C-alpha positions in Angstrom: -43.4 114.9 17.1 -46.8 115.1 17.5 -47.5 111.1 16.4 -45.4 110.4 19.7 -47.5 112.0 22.2 -50.3 109.7 23.1 -53.3 110.6 26.0 -52.5 109.2 29.3 -55.6 107.5 31.1 -55.2 106.0 34.7 -51.3 106.1 34.3 -51.1 104.0 30.9 -50.9 105.6 27.6 -53.6 104.8 25.2 -53.1 104.0 21.4 -55.0 105.2 18.8 -56.9 102.2 16.7 -56.5 101.6 13.3 -60.0 102.6 12.7 -59.6 106.1 14.2 -56.6 106.9 11.6 -58.7 105.5 8.4 -61.3 107.9 10.2 -58.6 110.7 10.2 -57.7 110.0 6.3 -61.3 110.0 5.5 -61.8 113.1 7.1 -58.7 115.1 5.4 -60.7 114.3 1.8 -62.5 117.6 0.4 -66.1 116.3 -0.8 -69.1 118.4 -1.7 -70.5 118.0 2.1 -67.1 119.6 3.2 -67.7 122.3 0.1 -71.1 122.9 1.9 -69.9 123.0 5.2 -67.4 125.6 4.6 -69.9 127.7 2.2 -72.7 127.9 5.4 -69.9 128.4 8.3 -68.7 131.7 5.8 -72.1 133.1 5.7 -73.1 132.4 9.6 -69.5 134.2 10.8 -69.3 136.4 8.2 -68.7 140.2 9.2 -71.7 142.2 9.4 -70.3 145.8 8.8 -68.8 144.4 5.4 -71.3 141.5 4.6 -70.5 139.4 1.0 -72.5 140.2 -1.8 -75.2 137.9 -3.2 -72.8 137.4 -6.3 -70.2 136.0 -4.6 -72.6 133.3 -3.2 -74.1 132.6 -6.5 -70.9 132.5 -7.8 -69.9 129.9 -4.9 -73.3 128.1 -5.1 -72.7 127.0 -8.9 -69.2 126.2 -8.3 -70.5 123.9 -5.4 -73.0 122.4 -8.2 -70.2 122.1 -10.5 -68.3 119.9 -7.9 -71.6 118.1 -7.4 -72.4 117.2 -11.0 -68.5 116.2 -11.6 -68.5 113.8 -8.7 -71.6 112.0 -9.8 -69.9 112.0 -13.4 -67.2 110.1 -12.2 -69.0 107.9 -9.7 -71.4 107.2 -13.0 -68.2 106.3 -14.9 -66.5 104.3 -12.1 -69.3 102.1 -11.3 -69.8 101.6 -15.5 -66.3 100.5 -15.5 -67.0 97.8 -12.6 -69.8 96.3 -14.5 -68.3 95.8 -17.8 -65.5 93.8 -15.6 -67.9 90.9 -14.9 -65.9 87.4 -16.0 -62.7 89.3 -16.1 -60.0 88.3 -14.7 -58.3 90.9 -12.1 -55.9 91.4 -9.7 -56.7 93.3 -6.7 -54.4 95.1 -4.6 -55.4 95.2 -1.2 -53.3 97.0 2.3 -54.0 95.6 5.7 -53.9 97.8 9.0 -50.0 97.0 9.3 -49.4 98.6 5.9 -48.8 95.1 4.5 -49.6 94.9 0.7 -51.1 92.2 -0.7 -52.6 90.9 -4.6 -55.6 89.0 -5.1 -56.1 87.7 -8.4 -59.2 85.6 -10.1 -62.4 86.3 -11.9 -65.1 88.9 -11.4 -68.0 86.8 -10.4 -70.7 90.3 -9.6 -70.4 93.2 -9.4 -72.8 95.1 -6.1 -72.8 98.9 -5.8 -74.2 100.2 -2.1 -74.7 104.0 -1.6 -73.2 104.8 -5.2 -69.8 102.8 -4.5 -69.0 99.4 -6.7 -67.5 96.5 -4.9 -65.9 93.6 -7.1 -66.7 90.0 -6.1 -63.7 88.0 -6.6 -63.7 84.3 -5.2 -66.5 84.5 -3.5 -64.9 87.9 -1.4 -66.0 91.8 -2.2 -63.0 94.3 -2.5 -63.8 98.2 -3.6 -63.3 98.9 -6.8 -60.7 101.4 -6.0 -58.5 98.4 -5.0 -58.5 97.4 -8.9 -55.2 97.1 -10.0 -54.8 95.1 -13.2 -57.3 93.6 -15.6 -55.6 90.3 -17.5 -56.5 89.2 -21.0 -57.9 85.7 -21.1 -55.5 84.5 -23.3 -52.8 85.9 -21.3 -53.9 84.1 -18.6 -54.1 80.5 -20.6 -50.7 81.6 -22.0 -49.2 82.0 -18.9 -50.3 79.0 -16.9 -50.4 76.6 -19.6 -48.4 73.0 -19.2 -45.2 72.7 -20.6 -42.6 69.8 -20.1 -39.1 71.7 -18.4 -36.2 69.3 -19.3 -35.6 66.4 -21.7 -35.3 63.0 -20.9 -33.9 60.2 -22.9 -35.8 57.1 -21.5 -34.0 53.4 -21.9 -36.3 50.1 -22.1 -34.1 47.2 -22.1 -34.2 43.3 -21.4 -35.0 44.6 -17.5 -38.6 46.7 -18.5 -39.6 48.5 -16.5 -42.5 51.3 -16.6 -41.1 54.5 -18.5 -42.0 58.2 -17.0 -41.1 61.4 -17.0 -41.7 65.2 -15.7 -44.3 67.4 -16.9 -45.5 70.7 -15.6 -49.4 70.7 -15.8 -49.9 74.4 -15.7 -51.8 76.5 -13.1 -55.4 78.5 -12.5 -57.8 77.8 -15.9 -55.2 76.4 -17.6 -54.4 73.2 -15.8 -54.3 70.1 -17.4 -55.6 66.7 -15.4 -54.5 64.2 -18.6 -52.0 64.0 -21.3 -52.2 61.9 -24.3 -48.7 60.1 -25.9 -48.1 59.5 -29.4 -45.2 57.2 -30.0 -43.7 58.2 -34.0 -47.3 58.5 -35.6 -49.3 56.0 -33.3 -51.8 57.2 -30.3 -51.4 55.3 -27.1 -54.5 54.0 -25.5 -55.3 55.9 -22.5 -55.2 52.5 -20.4 -51.4 52.1 -20.8 -51.2 55.6 -20.1 -51.7 57.6 -16.9 -50.8 61.2 -15.3 -49.8 61.3 -11.5 -47.8 63.3 -9.1 -46.8 65.4 -11.9 -45.5 62.7 -13.9 -46.8 60.8 -17.2 -46.4 57.0 -16.9 -45.8 55.1 -19.5 -47.0 51.0 -19.2 -43.8 48.6 -19.9 -46.1 46.5 -22.0 -45.5 49.3 -25.0 -42.7 48.2 -25.7 -42.6 44.8 -25.5 -42.8 43.5 -28.6 -40.7 47.0 -30.2 -37.8 46.2 -32.4 -34.8 47.9 -31.3 -34.5 51.6 -32.2 -35.4 55.4 -31.1 -38.9 56.5 -30.8 -39.8 59.8 -30.6 -42.8 60.8 -27.9 -45.1 63.5 -28.3 -47.0 64.8 -25.4 -51.0 66.1 -25.9 -52.1 67.9 -22.7 -56.2 68.0 -22.3 -56.0 72.1 -21.1 -58.1 74.3 -22.9 -55.4 75.1 -25.6 -54.6 71.5 -26.0 -51.1 72.4 -25.6 -48.7 69.9 -27.8 -45.1 69.4 -26.7 -42.6 67.7 -29.2 -38.8 66.5 -28.8 -38.0 66.7 -25.5 -38.7 62.8 -24.8 -37.2 60.1 -26.4 -37.3 56.5 -25.5 -34.7 53.7 -26.9 -35.3 50.1 -27.3 -32.6 48.3 -26.5 -31.6 44.3 -26.7 -35.5 43.7 -27.8 -35.8 40.2 -29.3 -38.4 41.8 -31.6 -37.2 42.3 -35.2 -38.3 45.0 -37.6 -39.1 44.3 -41.4 -36.0 45.8 -42.7 -33.8 43.4 -40.4 -35.6 40.3 -41.6 -33.6 37.3 -43.5 -35.0 37.0 -47.3 -36.1 34.0 -46.8 -38.6 34.7 -44.0 -39.9 37.6 -45.7 -43.2 37.4 -47.3 -43.5 36.1 -50.8 -45.1 38.5 -53.3 -46.8 36.2 -55.7 -47.2 38.8 -58.4 -43.4 38.2 -58.6 -41.9 35.1 -60.3 -40.1 32.5 -58.1 -37.3 31.9 -60.1 -34.5 34.3 -61.3 -35.4 33.8 -65.1 -37.2 37.0 -66.4 -40.9 36.7 -67.6 -41.0 36.2 -71.2 -43.1 38.9 -73.0 -45.7 37.7 -76.0 -43.5 39.2 -79.1 -40.9 37.2 -78.1 -43.1 33.7 -77.3 -44.5 34.4 -81.4 -40.8 34.6 -82.5 -39.7 32.1 -81.1 -42.4 29.7 -82.0 -41.6 31.0 -85.6 -38.3 30.1 -85.3 -39.1 26.5 -84.7 -41.3 25.9 -87.4 -38.5 27.3 -89.8 -36.6 24.3 -88.3 -38.9 22.0 -89.2 
C-alpha cells in the first residue's frame, strides 16, 4: 500500500524516478561505512548512567576491522577474476529501468578498475563485473557457430546446361565463413568456377560440359577457423551427355597397347622356337 501513496505537488502526483529507486536499493545494502556510522551513533547516544564498557567498543572495532578486510579481499579477488577475462568470450546480463533483461555476448577487449570496481569492455561498451553471466570456451563458440549444410540436394545436369547451386549455412560470429571449396569425386575445382553468394554455393555449368553420364559426389570445405568439411549431402547427376567414359568406348576406339600383340596368336617362347628348329633339322 505504501508504494501507491505518492506526494502531491501543485495538484499533481509526483512519480519517483528510477534513479531514486536505485539509490534506495543501494542504501539498503549494509557496508562498512554504515557499520561505522552505527558504531558512532551508539557511542553518541549511549546511556550516561549505564555506558558501554571499553571492552565492548574494542570488540565492535575488531569486528569492523574484520569486515573491512573481508570486503577488501573480496574486491581484490573479484578484480583479479575480471582481469583474467581479457580475451575471453563472455555473456553479460543487464537489466533496464523497466525490468527488461538483456543478454550481450562478445569478447572482453580490456578491463578497467575505477574506485576499486572492475568494469568489462565488450564490443566497445563498459559493463560492471557484477553483470557477468557466463564465460564460454573458445572451441565451444566456434563449434556452435560453424558452417554446415542443413538439407540434402540431388542436382541434375542435362542437355539444357545451367549453373548448379545449393544452399549452405555460412556460420555466425567468429566461426563464419565467406568462401567454400568444392571437390567433385576426388578433383578440386578451381576457385574461378565456384562462388558463394547469398548463402548459396554456385558451380559454373562449364564444369560438367564434358563430363560423362553418371552421379558425382560433392565435398564442400569452408574457410572458417575450423576448416569445416561436409560430405554426403550434395550429389550431381549428369544426363544426356555426349561425352563417353573410358569404360563405354568401343574396342576399336580404345587406345592400343604397343606391348600387346596385334593378332590373336600367342607369343612363342624361346624354348618353343628352339624345339621347332630342331624338328626341322631332323626332317631334313
